[in-house]
C-alpha positions as CSV (number, residue, x, y, z in Angstrom):
1,M,151.8,186.2,91.9
2,K,147.8,184.8,91.3
3,L,148.9,183.0,87.6
4,T,152.0,181.5,89.8
5,R,149.8,180.3,92.7
6,T,146.8,178.8,89.9
7,N,149.6,177.0,87.9
8,L,151.3,175.1,91.3
9,W,148.0,174.5,92.6
10,L,147.1,172.9,89.3
11,A,150.2,170.8,89.0
12,A,149.3,169.8,92.3
13,V,146.2,168.6,91.3
14,A,147.4,166.8,88.1
15,A,149.8,165.0,90.4
16,L,147.3,164.0,92.6
17,S,145.2,162.5,90.4
18,L,148.0,160.8,88.6
19,T,149.1,158.8,91.9
20,A,146.0,158.1,93.0
21,S,144.8,156.2,89.2
22,C,147.5,154.3,89.7
23,S,147.0,150.9,91.5
24,Q,149.2,148.7,93.2
25,A,149.1,144.6,92.2
26,P,148.1,142.4,94.9
27,D,151.0,140.0,96.1
28,A,150.4,136.8,94.9
29,E,151.9,134.8,97.8
30,K,150.0,136.9,100.0
31,D,146.2,136.0,98.3
32,P,146.3,134.5,95.1
33,M,142.4,135.2,94.4
34,A,143.0,138.9,94.7
35,D,145.8,138.6,92.4
36,A,144.0,136.3,89.9
37,A,140.5,139.0,90.2
38,Y,143.1,141.8,89.9
39,K,145.0,140.3,86.4
40,R,141.2,139.8,85.2
41,E,140.2,143.4,85.4
42,H,143.6,144.4,84.0
43,R,143.9,142.3,80.7
44,A,143.8,143.7,77.3
45,E,140.8,144.3,75.4
46,G,141.9,142.4,72.7
47,Y,142.5,139.7,74.8
48,R,139.1,140.0,76.4
49,E,137.3,139.8,72.8
50,A,139.5,136.8,71.8
51,Q,138.3,135.1,75.0
52,R,134.3,135.9,73.9
53,S,134.3,135.1,70.3
54,N,133.3,131.7,69.1
55,V,135.9,131.2,66.4
56,T,137.6,128.2,65.4
57,R,140.6,127.3,63.1
58,Q,140.1,125.7,60.2
């Protein structure tokens, strides 16, 4: 019985932490600045690295 309660508690904590970690993108029509900031924060790391580099093509 105690093991069942522990497993149920752990499952509930995991479910809550997963739903809390997901963020909803703001509506671009209501707040364009918030949407742009959200997109900047959630860019892929490779994209950020490419923007930082000063590599030129020859």
